[in-house]
N, C-alpha and C positions, 0 to 999 in steps of 0.2 A: 385923352391919352392916345398917342400914335397907335396905328394898327399893329405894328410889330410888337409893341409892349403889351397890347391887349391879347394878341395871340400867344405870347410867351406866358402871360398870366393864366390864360385859358389852358395851355398845355400843362402847366404846373398843377392846376386844380384837377384836370382830367387824370393825370398820372397818380395823384393822391387817391382819387376815387377808385381807380382800377386796382391800386395796391391794396386798399382797404377791402375791396370786394374779393380779391384773390385770397385773402387770409381766411375768408369764410369757408366752412366745409361745403364741398360740392359733391354731387353724386353724378356719375356718368352712366348712361344706358349700357346694358350688357354688351351690345354691339353698336357702338357709336358710329354714326355716318354723318357726312356733311349734308346740310339741309339744302335741297334743290329748290328752284323757283316753284312755289305752289301754283296749282291750277284751280282757281275758284270756279264754281258752277252756278248758273242762274238758279235762284231759289235757296241757295245755301245761306244759313244765317248763324249768327253768334250773339248771345245775350250776356250782358255784363252787369253785375252789381257795382255801382260806383259810390265811393265814400270819400269824405274829406279826411285826409291823413292827419291833419292838425287836431281835429275835434272828434273824429270818428262818426260824424253825422252822415246819414245816407244822402246821396245826391241823385238817386233814381236808378231805374233799370233801363239800360240802353240796349237797343237791338240794331244790328248791322246786317242788312239783307242784300244779297247780290241781285241787282235788277237787270244788268246787262253786261255781257262779256264779249270782247273781240280781241284780236291778237295784240292790240296796243293799249287797250283800256279795260278797266273793270269799274263799273258804276255801282255804287252802294247806297241804298236808302237807309237813313238813320232815324230811329224812333226813340223817344224817351217816354217811358211809362205808357206805351201803347199809341202815342201820337207821333206822326211823322214830323220831324223838325228840320231835316236837311238831306242833302245828297252829296256824297263825296266821289271824287274821281281819282283812280289809281292807275299808274303804269304797272307793267308786270313786276311781280315780286312784292306787292303791297307798298310800292313807293308812291306817295301822294303826288298827283298833278294839281289838284285843287281841293283844299280843305283848310280849316283853321289851324294855326300853329299854337302850341301850348300857351294858354292864357292870353292869346292875342286873336286878332281877327282872321278872317278867311284870306288865303293867299293863293295865287296861281304860281306854280313853281316851274322854272325853266333853267336847266332840265328838271326832271322830277326830283322831289326831295329824297335824298339818299337814306331812307330809314333802314334799308337792308341792302346788302350786296351778297347775292347768292353765288355760289354755295356758301352757306354759313357754317363755319367751323371754328373751334376754339383757337384763339390767338390772332384771328384775322382782324385787321384794322383798315379804316379808310378815312380820308379827309377830302371833303368836297365843298365848293362854293357854288351856290345857286342864286338865281335872281327870283326874289319873292315879290309879286305885284299884287297890291290890293285892288281887286276888281271894282270896288265901290269908288275909289278915288283916283286910280291909275298910278299911284305912287309906288315906286319900286325900291327894293333894298337888296344889298348883297348879304346873304345869309350863309354863315360858315358852320359846317357840320363836321365834327370829329367823332368817330364811333369805334367801338371795340367789341368783339365777341369774347366774353369772359369764360364761357364753358357751360357744360351741361349740369342741370339740377333737377331734382324731383320736386315738383311744385304741387301743392295741395290747394285747390280752389273749390268753390261750391259745386262745380260740375264734376269734380273727382281729382285724381292724382295723375300728373302727366310728366313725362320726360321732356324738358324744355331747355333750349339754349338761351342764355342770357345775353342781351345786347344792350350796351350802354352808350348814350350819345350826349355830347356837350354841344349846345347850339348857341351861337351868337346871332341874334335876329337881324342886326344891322339897322334897327329902327330908332337910333338916337335922334332926339328932337328937343329943341329948346333946353329945358333944365333937366330932362330925363336922359340918362344913358341908355344904351340899347338893352333889350331884354336878354338876360343870360339864362338859358334853359337847360335843365337836366331831364333826360328821358331814359327810362329803363323798361325794356320789354322782355318777356319770357315767351319765346316762340316755340310752339309744340307741333311737330310734323303730324301728329295723330289727328289734329283738327285743322291743319293748314292755316293756322292763325295764332295770334298771341293769346295766351291764357291768363296772363297777368301783366298789367302795365301801370307804370307810375310816371307822373309828370309834374314838375314844379319849375318855378322861375322867380327871378328877382331883377330889379334894376336900382340905380341910384338916382335920387332926386336931389340935384345940387342946389335947389332953391330952399330946401329945408334942412335944419340941423338935426343930426342924430346923436349929438354929444359934443364935447369939446373938440373943436377943430375937425369935426367929421360931418359928412353929409348923411342924409337919411337913406338907409337901405330899405326899399319897399319890396315886400314879398307878395308874389301872386299866389294863386291857389296851388295846393299840393293834393292832387287827386290820385286815387288808386282804383283801378278797375280789375275785377276778377270774373272769369268766365263762370256763368251760371248754367248755360244750356247751349248746345250746338246741334244743328240738324239741317234738314232739307224741307223747304216749303214746297208743296205741290204746285207745279206750274202748268197751266193749260197749254195744250198744243197751239202754236201760232201766236202765243202772247209774248 
């Protein structure tokens, strides 16, 4: 499918999603403000219960702890059920420089993946194209990201209730190869200024396998994981001087 047709289809799907979400009841903080760029601190951490949205099965407790901060980068150590499994690198505003894309491998993004564009305020939208490079293979793709800030909501998660602004993204990964079309990804984050981070997050994806049939005159649509993460705990880990 030519790129223009893909983008037109993508815009239609994204508009339908935004319209559907806009019809849902939303709650606004008593004194709503635009969300400025957060300032993470070394030792700050967030823990999330992750579950499979299809089955409800638990996928573990994930902990994200800030290991290093400078004006251009925030380095975060990632733990699952107490075991360190990865390290992510972010540009200011929690925009990834290097980390996995939903249901895909790790990529380096140039420029940084536009997860957020601060200040966040209802009605704000952005569309960006970034180069996503697999550091293991050196292969690069053009990844398209279209995002919208839908509004404020009162979100209840295991860590408590938070006023959070909902951000929705539609992502075309650009990784079409052989019989598989590129991964089409939906991401939804609820960002709460009270904890300088997302308190709830959902991510899902799918692609088409043109080598297999999904019915009469149709190719098979392959769904990836659909995972939900909810904040369980947030705090500061004591950091020794000079560490």
